[in-house]
ZADO-1210 file (C-alpha; in nm, 4 decimals, padded with zeros to 6 digits):
<atoms>
<atom x="09.6427" y="10.2282" z="07.3795" code="MET" pos="1"/>
<atom x="09.7145" y="10.0773" z="07.7216" code="LEU" pos="2"/>
<atom x="09.8776" y="09.7373" z="07.7502" code="ARG" pos="3"/>
<atom x="09.8719" y="09.5456" z="08.0796" code="VAL" pos="4"/>
<atom x="10.0986" y="09.2432" z="08.1177" code="GLN" pos="5"/>
<atom x="10.0191" y="09.0430" z="08.4325" code="VAL" pos="6"/>
<atom x="10.2554" y="08.7982" z="08.5985" code="THR" pos="7"/>
<atom x="10.1735" y="08.5843" z="08.9024" code="ASP" pos="8"/>
<atom x="10.4297" y="08.4660" z="09.1531" code="CYS" pos="9"/>
<atom x="10.2657" y="08.2853" z="09.4487" code="ASP" pos="10"/>
<atom x="09.9758" y="08.5294" z="09.4819" code="GLY" pos="11"/>
<atom x="10.1804" y="08.8434" z="09.4058" code="LEU" pos="12"/>
<atom x="10.0511" y="08.9809" z="09.0784" code="HIS" pos="13"/>
<atom x="10.2640" y="09.2348" z="08.8940" code="THR" pos="14"/>
<atom x="10.0878" y="09.4422" z="08.6298" code="CYS" pos="15"/>
<atom x="10.3355" y="09.6029" z="08.3900" code="VAL" pos="16"/>
<atom x="10.1656" y="09.8952" z="08.2187" code="LEU" pos="17"/>
<atom x="10.2855" y="10.0322" z="07.8865" code="SER" pos="18"/>
<atom x="10.1452" y="10.2746" z="07.6350" code="GLY" pos="19"/>
<atom x="09.8957" y="10.5392" z="07.7458" code="ARG" pos="20"/>
<atom x="09.6987" y="10.5545" z="08.0723" code="LEU" pos="21"/>
<atom x="09.4236" y="10.8033" z="07.9930" code="THR" pos="22"/>
<atom x="09.0574" y="10.8687" z="08.0624" code="ARG" pos="23"/>
<atom x="08.9533" y="10.6242" z="07.7923" code="SER" pos="24"/>
<atom x="09.2029" y="10.3467" z="07.8768" code="SER" pos="25"/>
<atom x="09.1728" y="10.3645" z="08.2573" code="GLY" pos="26"/>
<atom x="08.8596" y="10.1470" z="08.2884" code="PRO" pos="27"/>
<atom x="09.0462" y="09.8537" z="08.1307" code="ALA" pos="28"/>
<atom x="09.3000" y="09.8757" z="08.4140" code="LEU" pos="29"/>
<atom x="09.0213" y="09.8812" z="08.6736" code="ALA" pos="30"/>
<atom x="08.8603" y="09.5716" z="08.5196" code="VAL" pos="31"/>
<atom x="09.1946" y="09.3866" z="08.5232" code="THR" pos="32"/>
<atom x="09.2618" y="09.4757" z="08.8886" code="ILE" pos="33"/>
<atom x="08.9057" y="09.3891" z="08.9952" code="ALA" pos="34"/>
<atom x="08.9382" y="09.0471" z="08.8292" code="GLN" pos="35"/>
<atom x="09.2713" y="08.9803" z="09.0026" code="LEU" pos="36"/>
<atom x="09.1159" y="09.0646" z="09.3399" code="CYS" pos="37"/>
<atom x="08.8095" y="08.8514" z="09.2671" code="ALA" pos="38"/>
<atom x="09.0385" y="08.5607" z="09.1737" code="ASP" pos="39"/>
<atom x="09.2045" y="08.5774" z="09.5155" code="GLY" pos="40"/>
<atom x="09.5217" y="08.7781" z="09.4560" code="ALA" pos="41"/>
<atom x="09.6888" y="08.8578" z="09.7879" code="SER" pos="42"/>
<atom x="09.8963" y="09.1425" z="09.6466" code="SER" pos="43"/>
<atom x="09.8979" y="09.3587" z="09.3333" code="VAL" pos="44"/>
<atom x="10.1913" y="09.5679" z="09.2106" code="GLU" pos="45"/>
<atom x="10.1545" y="09.8272" z="08.9370" code="LEU" pos="46"/>
<atom x="10.4711" y="09.8890" z="08.7384" code="ASP" pos="47"/>
<atom x="10.4210" y="10.2170" z="08.5521" code="ILE" pos="48"/>
<atom x="10.7810" y="10.2535" z="08.4359" code="GLY" pos="49"/>
<atom x="10.6964" y="10.1775" z="08.0730" code="ASN" pos="50"/>
<atom x="10.4075" y="10.4197" z="08.0355" code="LEU" pos="51"/>
<atom x="10.4488" y="10.6676" z="07.7526" code="ARG" pos="52"/>
<atom x="10.1542" y="10.8869" z="07.8586" code="THR" pos="53"/>
<atom x="10.0011" y="10.9338" z="08.2026" code="LEU" pos="54"/>
<atom x="09.7146" y="11.1811" z="08.2045" code="GLU" pos="55"/>
<atom x="09.5619" y="11.3206" z="08.5265" code="PRO" pos="56"/>
<atom x="09.2662" y="11.0834" z="08.4834" code="GLU" pos="57"/>
<atom x="09.5170" y="10.7991" z="08.4684" code="GLY" pos="58"/>
<atom x="09.6588" y="10.9067" z="08.8041" code="MET" pos="59"/>
<atom x="09.3038" y="10.9062" z="08.9412" code="GLU" pos="60"/>
<atom x="09.2564" y="10.5515" z="08.8080" code="MET" pos="61"/>
<atom x="09.5729" y="10.4378" z="08.9883" code="ILE" pos="62"/>
<atom x="09.4302" y="10.5815" z="09.3105" code="SER" pos="63"/>
<atom x="09.0970" y="10.4102" z="09.2416" code="PHE" pos="64"/>
<atom x="09.2652" y="10.0728" z="09.1853" code="THR" pos="65"/>
<atom x="09.4527" y="10.1125" z="09.5154" code="ARG" pos="66"/>
<atom x="09.1235" y="10.1724" z="09.6967" code="GLU" pos="67"/>
<atom x="08.9664" y="09.8788" z="09.5115" code="LEU" pos="68"/>
<atom x="09.2449" y="09.6451" z="09.6248" code="CYS" pos="69"/>
<atom x="09.2286" y="09.7654" z="09.9851" code="GLU" pos="70"/>
<atom x="08.8503" y="09.7235" z="09.9976" code="SER" pos="71"/>
<atom x="08.8936" y="09.3595" z="09.8942" code="ARG" pos="72"/>
<atom x="09.1759" y="09.2826" z="10.1365" code="GLY" pos="73"/>
<atom x="09.4434" y="09.2805" z="09.8681" code="CYS" pos="74"/>
<atom x="09.7740" y="09.4590" z="09.9280" code="ARG" pos="75"/>
<atom x="09.8603" y="09.7253" z="09.6672" code="PHE" pos="76"/>
<atom x="10.1942" y="09.8746" z="09.5730" code="SER" pos="77"/>
<atom x="10.3210" y="10.1059" z="09.3022" code="LEU" pos="78"/>
<atom x="10.6637" y="10.0336" z="09.1575" code="LEU" pos="79"/>
<atom x="10.8997" y="10.3225" z="09.0818" code="PRO" pos="80"/>
<atom x="10.8647" y="10.5094" z="08.7564" code="LEU" pos="81"/>
<atom x="11.2219" y="10.4424" z="08.6531" code="SER" pos="82"/>
<atom x="11.4460" y="10.1567" z="08.7538" code="ARG" pos="83"/>
<atom x="11.7521" y="10.3313" z="08.6094" code="SER" pos="84"/>
<atom x="11.8826" y="10.6405" z="08.7877" code="LEU" pos="85"/>
<atom x="12.0671" y="10.7389" z="08.4712" code="ASN" pos="86"/>
<atom x="11.7606" y="10.7338" z="08.2478" code="ALA" pos="87"/>
<atom x="11.7263" y="11.0479" z="08.0377" code="PRO" pos="88"/>
<atom x="11.4500" y="11.2899" z="08.1258" code="SER" pos="89"/>
<atom x="11.1394" y="11.2040" z="07.9230" code="ARG" pos="90"/>
<atom x="10.7931" y="11.3558" z="07.9157" code="PRO" pos="91"/>
<atom x="10.4998" y="11.1206" z="07.9555" code="LEU" pos="92"/>
<atom x="10.2343" y="11.3462" z="07.8059" code="ALA" pos="93"/>
<atom x="10.3804" y="11.6050" z="07.5731" code="ARG" pos="94"/>
<atom x="10.2360" y="11.9509" z="07.5324" code="GLY" pos="95"/>
<atom x="09.9310" y="11.9118" z="07.7531" code="ARG" pos="96"/>
<atom x="09.8258" y="12.1085" z="08.0561" code="ARG" pos="97"/>
<atom x="09.8520" y="11.8943" z="08.3653" code="GLY" pos="98"/>
<atom x="10.1161" y="11.6751" z="08.2026" code="SER" pos="99"/>
<atom x="10.3309" y="11.4429" z="08.4084" code="THR" pos="100"/>
<atom x="10.7057" y="11.4421" z="08.3478" code="VAL" pos="101"/>
<atom x="10.9631" y="11.1917" z="08.4685" code="ILE" pos="102"/>
<atom x="11.2971" y="11.3471" z="08.5617" code="GLY" pos="103"/>
<atom x="11.6425" y="11.1932" z="08.5363" code="ARG" pos="104"/>
<atom x="11.6205" y="11.0261" z="08.8760" code="ARG" pos="105"/>
<atom x="11.2656" y="10.8979" z="08.8351" code="GLY" pos="106"/>
<atom x="11.1000" y="11.1872" z="09.0197" code="GLN" pos="107"/>
<atom x="10.7585" y="11.3034" z="08.9059" code="VAL" pos="108"/>
<atom x="10.6585" y="11.6604" z="08.8306" code="ARG" pos="109"/>
<atom x="10.3083" y="11.7696" z="08.7423" code="LEU" pos="110"/>
<atom x="10.3119" y="12.0624" z="08.5026" code="LEU" pos="111"/>
<atom x="10.0330" y="12.3102" z="08.5656" code="GLY" pos="112"/>
<atom x="09.8668" y="12.5596" z="08.3364" code="ASP" pos="113"/>
<atom x="10.1198" y="12.7548" z="08.1363" code="THR" pos="114"/>
<atom x="09.8911" y="12.9970" z="07.9718" code="GLY" pos="115"/>
</atoms>
């Protein structure tokens, strides 16, 4: 399940995502972003640092929401995966082909087919 917590600070909307961003949960994110843009948001930030799972379709949805914001004149930014440089390495989507993994310093690796 995807949870989106939205905060507004003078037109800058921060969407903190937690849980799973997958093919089935991605449309809920798009609806949230579209509503923010329609309501006049000047800027939208996505904070994906609390996601437990980020499937390839979830990455595509992030790209789609960026394009959606830009088409409506709303600035878009993506906050770093990890605010702590000392965070332990943790997989976002375990045991799946095309999984995304966050390394110790917040870097992202996409794991390809292994078999």
